[in-house]
C-alpha positions as a Markdown table, in Angstrom:
| # | Residue | x | y | z |
|---|---|---|---|---|
| 1 | Unk | -44.4 | -0.5 | -65.2 |
| 2 | Unk | -44.3 | -2.6 | -68.5 |
| 3 | Unk | -42.1 | -5.2 | -67.4 |
| 4 | Unk | -43.2 | -5.5 | -63.9 |
| 5 | Unk | -44.4 | -8.4 | -62.0 |
| 6 | Unk | -45.4 | -9.9 | -58.9 |
| 7 | Unk | -43.1 | -12.8 | -56.6 |
| 8 | Unk | -44.9 | -15.5 | -55.8 |
| 9 | Unk | -43.4 | -18.6 | -53.5 |
| 10 | Unk | -43.3 | -21.6 | -55.4 |
| 11 | Unk | -45.0 | -24.1 | -52.9 |
| 12 | Unk | -47.9 | -21.5 | -52.0 |
| 13 | Unk | -48.1 | -18.4 | -54.4 |
| 14 | Unk | -48.1 | -16.2 | -51.5 |
| 15 | Unk | -47.4 | -13.0 | -52.4 |
| 16 | Unk | -43.6 | -12.3 | -51.4 |
| 17 | Unk | -42.7 | -9.1 | -53.4 |
| 18 | Unk | -42.5 | -7.3 | -56.8 |
| 19 | Unk | -40.4 | -6.1 | -59.2 |
| 20 | Unk | -40.6 | -2.8 | -57.8 |
| 21 | Unk | -38.4 | -3.3 | -54.8 |
| 22 | Unk | -35.8 | -4.4 | -57.3 |
| 23 | Unk | -32.2 | -2.7 | -56.6 |
| 24 | Unk | -29.5 | -5.0 | -58.0 |
| 25 | Unk | -28.0 | -7.2 | -60.7 |
| 26 | Unk | -28.1 | -10.3 | -60.6 |
| 27 | Unk | -24.6 | -10.9 | -58.5 |
| 28 | Unk | -22.4 | -14.0 | -60.7 |
| 29 | Unk | -22.7 | -17.5 | -59.4 |
| 30 | Unk | -25.9 | -16.5 | -57.4 |
| 31 | Unk | -29.8 | -16.6 | -58.9 |
| 32 | Unk | -31.2 | -14.2 | -56.8 |
| 33 | Unk | -33.3 | -11.5 | -57.4 |
| 34 | Unk | -31.9 | -8.3 | -55.3 |
| 35 | Unk | -35.1 | -6.4 | -53.1 |
| 36 | Unk | -35.2 | -3.5 | -51.2 |
| 37 | Unk | -38.6 | -4.0 | -49.7 |
| 38 | Unk | -40.1 | -7.7 | -49.6 |
| 39 | Unk | -44.3 | -8.3 | -48.2 |
| 40 | Unk | -45.0 | -9.1 | -44.6 |
| 41 | Unk | -45.2 | -12.9 | -45.7 |
| 42 | Unk | -41.4 | -13.1 | -45.7 |
| 43 | Unk | -40.1 | -14.2 | -42.4 |
| 44 | Unk | -36.1 | -14.5 | -40.7 |
| 45 | Unk | -34.6 | -16.0 | -37.8 |
| 46 | Unk | -32.4 | -14.1 | -35.6 |
| 47 | Unk | -29.2 | -17.3 | -36.2 |
| 48 | Unk | -27.1 | -16.5 | -38.6 |
| 49 | Unk | -26.2 | -19.4 | -40.7 |
| 50 | Unk | -22.7 | -19.8 | -42.7 |
| 51 | Unk | -22.2 | -20.5 | -46.3 |
| 52 | Unk | -20.4 | -23.7 | -46.8 |
| 53 | Unk | -20.1 | -23.5 | -50.2 |
| 54 | Unk | -21.5 | -22.7 | -53.7 |
| 55 | Unk | -21.2 | -18.1 | -53.8 |
| 56 | Unk | -21.6 | -18.6 | -50.7 |
| 57 | Unk | -18.7 | -20.0 | -48.8 |
| 58 | Unk | -17.8 | -18.3 | -46.0 |
| 59 | Unk | -20.8 | -15.8 | -46.0 |
| 60 | Unk | -23.2 | -14.9 | -42.7 |
| 61 | Unk | -26.5 | -14.5 | -43.2 |
| 62 | Unk | -30.2 | -14.9 | -42.2 |
| 63 | Unk | -32.2 | -17.5 | -44.6 |
| 64 | Unk | -35.8 | -16.0 | -45.4 |
| 65 | Unk | -38.8 | -18.4 | -45.2 |
| 66 | Unk | -42.4 | -17.9 | -46.6 |
| 67 | Unk | -44.9 | -17.5 | -43.7 |
| 68 | Unk | -47.6 | -19.9 | -45.1 |
| 69 | Unk | -45.7 | -23.0 | -45.8 |
| 70 | Unk | -41.9 | -22.6 | -44.3 |
| 71 | Unk | -40.3 | -22.8 | -47.7 |
| 72 | Unk | -36.6 | -21.5 | -47.5 |
| 73 | Unk | -37.1 | -18.3 | -50.3 |
| 74 | Unk | -33.6 | -16.4 | -50.2 |
| 75 | Unk | -31.5 | -14.6 | -47.4 |
| 76 | Unk | -30.3 | -11.3 | -46.5 |
| 77 | Unk | -26.3 | -11.5 | -46.6 |
| 78 | Unk | -24.6 | -10.3 | -42.9 |
| 79 | Unk | -21.0 | -10.5 | -44.3 |
| 80 | Unk | -19.2 | -11.6 | -47.2 |
| 81 | Unk | -16.8 | -10.6 | -49.2 |
| 82 | Unk | -15.8 | -7.4 | -50.8 |
| 83 | Unk | -16.9 | -9.4 | -54.2 |
| 84 | Unk | -20.6 | -9.5 | -52.5 |
| 85 | Unk | -20.3 | -6.7 | -50.1 |
| 86 | Unk | -23.2 | -4.7 | -52.4 |
| 87 | Unk | -25.8 | -6.8 | -51.3 |
| 88 | Unk | -25.5 | -6.8 | -47.4 |
| 89 | Unk | -28.8 | -6.7 | -45.7 |
| 90 | Unk | -30.7 | -6.6 | -49.1 |
| 91 | Unk | -33.2 | -9.3 | -49.7 |
| 92 | Unk | -32.2 | -12.3 | -52.0 |
| 93 | Unk | -34.7 | -14.3 | -53.8 |
| 94 | Unk | -33.4 | -17.5 | -54.9 |
| 95 | Unk | -35.1 | -18.2 | -58.2 |
| 96 | Unk | -35.1 | -21.1 | -58.1 |
| 97 | Unk | -37.9 | -20.6 | -55.1 |
| 98 | Unk | -40.4 | -18.4 | -56.6 |
| 99 | Unk | -42.7 | -18.2 | -59.6 |
| 100 | Unk | -43.7 | -14.6 | -61.4 |
| 101 | Unk | -46.5 | -13.3 | -62.0 |
| 102 | Unk | -45.9 | -11.0 | -64.9 |
| 103 | Unk | -48.8 | -8.1 | -64.7 |
| 104 | Unk | -48.7 | -7.0 | -68.7 |
| 105 | Unk | -49.1 | -10.2 | -70.3 |
| 106 | Unk | -50.6 | -12.5 | -67.7 |
| 107 | Unk | -48.6 | -15.0 | -67.3 |
| 108 | Unk | -46.5 | -16.7 | -65.1 |
| 109 | Unk | -43.3 | -17.8 | -65.1 |
| 110 | Unk | -40.4 | -19.2 | -64.0 |
| 111 | Unk | -38.3 | -16.6 | -62.4 |
| 112 | Unk | -35.0 | -18.1 | -63.7 |
| 113 | Unk | -36.5 | -17.2 | -66.8 |
| 114 | Unk | -37.2 | -13.6 | -66.5 |
| 115 | Unk | -34.6 | -10.6 | -67.6 |
| 116 | Unk | -35.6 | -7.6 | -65.8 |
| 117 | Unk | -34.1 | -4.1 | -66.9 |
| 118 | Unk | -31.1 | -3.6 | -65.8 |
| 119 | Unk | -31.0 | -1.7 | -62.2 |
| 120 | Unk | -27.8 | -0.8 | -60.2 |
| 121 | Unk | -26.9 | -0.1 | -56.2 |
| 122 | Unk | -25.2 | 3.6 | -56.1 |
| 123 | Unk | -22.4 | 3.8 | -53.6 |
Protein backbone atom coordinates (compact mmCIF):
# COMPACT_ATOMS: atom_id res chain seq x y z
CA UNK A 1 0.00 0.00 0.00
CA UNK A 2 2.94 2.42 0.17
CA UNK A 3 2.72 3.20 -3.55
CA UNK A 4 -1.10 3.15 -3.73
CA UNK A 5 -2.70 5.73 -5.97
CA UNK A 6 -6.17 6.60 -7.20
CA UNK A 7 -6.52 7.43 -10.90
CA UNK A 8 -8.69 10.44 -11.76
CA UNK A 9 -9.94 11.84 -15.07
CA UNK A 10 -7.87 14.86 -16.05
CA UNK A 11 -10.99 16.62 -17.31
CA UNK A 12 -13.34 16.38 -14.32
CA UNK A 13 -11.53 14.51 -11.49
CA UNK A 14 -13.89 11.52 -11.59
CA UNK A 15 -12.33 8.37 -10.08
CA UNK A 16 -11.46 5.93 -12.88
CA UNK A 17 -9.47 3.27 -11.03
CA UNK A 18 -6.57 2.63 -8.69
CA UNK A 19 -3.08 1.20 -8.61
CA UNK A 20 -4.21 -2.00 -6.87
CA UNK A 21 -5.59 -3.07 -10.27
CA UNK A 22 -2.31 -2.55 -12.16
CA UNK A 23 -1.34 -5.74 -13.92
CA UNK A 24 1.36 -5.05 -16.47
CA UNK A 25 4.30 -2.90 -17.44
CA UNK A 26 4.01 0.11 -19.69
CA UNK A 27 4.42 -1.12 -23.27
CA UNK A 28 7.25 0.41 -25.33
CA UNK A 29 5.96 3.37 -27.33
CA UNK A 30 2.71 3.60 -25.33
CA UNK A 31 2.40 5.92 -22.36
CA UNK A 32 -0.26 3.85 -20.60
CA UNK A 33 -1.18 2.20 -17.30
CA UNK A 34 -2.49 -1.38 -17.67
CA UNK A 35 -5.30 -2.46 -15.32
CA UNK A 36 -7.49 -5.52 -14.68
CA UNK A 37 -10.45 -3.43 -13.52
CA UNK A 38 -11.73 0.14 -13.69
CA UNK A 39 -14.52 2.03 -11.94
CA UNK A 40 -18.09 2.12 -13.27
CA UNK A 41 -17.39 5.69 -14.45
CA UNK A 42 -15.30 4.31 -17.32
CA UNK A 43 -17.38 3.49 -20.40
CA UNK A 44 -16.74 2.20 -23.92
CA UNK A 45 -18.72 1.84 -27.12
CA UNK A 46 -19.40 -1.41 -28.95
CA UNK A 47 -17.75 -0.10 -32.13
CA UNK A 48 -14.10 -0.84 -32.79
CA UNK A 49 -11.55 1.78 -33.82
CA UNK A 50 -8.43 1.06 -35.87
CA UNK A 51 -5.07 2.61 -34.98
CA UNK A 52 -3.71 4.61 -37.90
CA UNK A 53 -0.39 5.68 -36.41
CA UNK A 54 2.02 5.21 -33.55
CA UNK A 55 2.19 2.16 -31.28
CA UNK A 56 -1.45 1.19 -32.06
CA UNK A 57 -0.94 1.19 -35.85
CA UNK A 58 -3.12 -1.58 -37.31
CA UNK A 59 -4.61 -2.52 -33.93
CA UNK A 60 -8.36 -2.73 -33.31
CA UNK A 61 -9.51 -1.33 -29.97
CA UNK A 62 -12.42 0.06 -27.98
CA UNK A 63 -12.00 3.64 -26.77
CA UNK A 64 -12.44 4.16 -23.02
CA UNK A 65 -14.15 7.39 -21.97
CA UNK A 66 -15.03 9.11 -18.71
CA UNK A 67 -18.76 8.78 -18.04
CA UNK A 68 -18.88 12.24 -16.44
CA UNK A 69 -17.18 14.47 -19.03
CA UNK A 70 -16.66 12.24 -22.10
CA UNK A 71 -12.86 12.61 -22.19
CA UNK A 72 -11.04 9.74 -23.94
CA UNK A 73 -9.04 8.15 -21.12
CA UNK A 74 -7.72 4.94 -22.68
CA UNK A 75 -8.50 1.81 -24.66
CA UNK A 76 -9.21 -1.92 -24.55
CA UNK A 77 -7.16 -3.71 -27.17
CA UNK A 78 -9.21 -6.15 -29.26
CA UNK A 79 -6.66 -7.29 -31.84
CA UNK A 80 -3.00 -6.53 -32.39
CA UNK A 81 0.31 -7.89 -33.51
CA UNK A 82 2.17 -10.33 -31.28
CA UNK A 83 4.13 -7.52 -29.57
CA UNK A 84 0.98 -6.15 -27.87
CA UNK A 85 -1.04 -9.39 -27.67
CA UNK A 86 -0.66 -9.58 -23.89
CA UNK A 87 -2.73 -6.37 -23.58
CA UNK A 88 -5.84 -7.77 -25.28
CA UNK A 89 -8.92 -7.39 -23.11
CA UNK A 90 -7.18 -5.27 -20.46
CA UNK A 91 -7.94 -1.66 -19.58
CA UNK A 92 -5.19 0.70 -20.71
CA UNK A 93 -5.29 4.28 -19.40
CA UNK A 94 -3.55 7.03 -21.39
CA UNK A 95 -1.16 8.63 -18.90
CA UNK A 96 -1.83 12.04 -20.49
CA UNK A 97 -5.55 11.71 -19.67
CA UNK A 98 -5.31 10.88 -15.98
CA UNK A 99 -4.08 12.41 -12.75
CA UNK A 100 -2.87 10.32 -9.81
CA UNK A 101 -3.63 10.94 -6.17
CA UNK A 102 -0.90 9.29 -4.09
CA UNK A 103 -2.42 8.08 -0.83
CA UNK A 104 0.74 7.93 1.30
CA UNK A 105 1.90 11.47 0.47
CA UNK A 106 -1.60 12.87 -0.13
CA UNK A 107 -0.24 14.40 -3.33
CA UNK A 108 -1.73 14.95 -6.75
CA UNK A 109 0.72 14.25 -9.57
CA UNK A 110 0.74 13.78 -13.34
CA UNK A 111 0.44 10.08 -14.22
CA UNK A 112 3.38 10.44 -16.62
CA UNK A 113 5.63 11.36 -13.65
CA UNK A 114 4.70 8.35 -11.51
CA UNK A 115 6.64 5.08 -11.58
CA UNK A 116 4.79 2.15 -10.06
CA UNK A 117 6.49 -1.05 -8.84
CA UNK A 118 7.07 -3.72 -11.47
CA UNK A 119 4.02 -5.91 -12.12
CA UNK A 120 4.08 -8.66 -14.71
CA UNK A 121 1.34 -10.74 -16.28
CA UNK A 122 1.60 -14.48 -15.97
CA UNK A 123 1.42 -16.43 -19.22
